[in-house]
N, C-alpha and C positions, 0 to 999 in steps of 0.2 A: 053871290054874297049872301050870307046867313041873314034871315029876317027876324026870326023869333029870338027871344032871350036865351032859350035853351039851346038853339042852334049855334048862337054866338059863343056860348060857353063851351059847347062841344068842339067848336073850331079852335078855341084857345087851348083846350086840353089836348087836342090832336097835335098841335104844334109842340107842346111840351113833351108829349109821349114820343114824338118823331125824334126829337133830339136825344132823349134817353135811349131809344132803340138804336140810333145811329152809333152812339158811343159803345153800346153793348156789342153791336155787330162788329165794330172795328176792333174792339178788345178780343172777340172771338177769333177773328181773322189773324190777329197778331199771335195768339197762342197756337193756332193750327199751323201758322207759318214757321214757328219755332220747331215744331215737330218735324215738318217737311225738310227744314234745313238740317236737322239732326240726322234724319234719314238719309239725305243726300251726302252728308259727310261720312256716313257708315259708322258712326259712333252709337253703339247700342245703348250704352249707359246713359248718354245724353238724351237719346230718343225716348227711353223709357221714363226718365225724369220729366221730359217735356210733355209726354203723353199723360203722365200723372197730374200735371198742372192743367192740361187742356181739357181732360175729360169732364171735370166738374163744371167748367166754364161752358162747354157745349151743352150739357144736360141742363144747367140752370138757364141758359138761353132758350132752350126748348120749353122749360117750365114757364118762363116769362112771356112766351109767345113771339120771340124774336125770330126763331126758325121752328119748323115743324118738328114734332117729337121724333118721328121716324127718320127724318133727315139727320137729326143729331145722332140718333142711334146708329145710323148707317156710317156716318163719318167716324164715329168712335170705333166701330167695328173694323172698318177698313184700315184706319191708322194703326189700330192694335195688331191687326194681321201683318201689316208691313214691318212693325217693330219686331214682332215675333220672328219674321223671316230673316231678319238680319243675322249674319253669322257671329 
């Protein structure tokens, strides 16, 4: 348990930030899942549209520190390559 006033405040902040990061992470997963589903169905137009929506969410999540910058870049790159590969 936190002893000092500043440690108690830091613990309160950590709880609030954790909630915010959880919601950001779940939103991120939802957008990536939409791209995956469009890829699975083979619909290139839907996959392109879903990727266009997912890319800024991925990059913003990296900017906010939810995921690592290179992790976001890798995900965007791999999804884009899979969308391009669709016939």
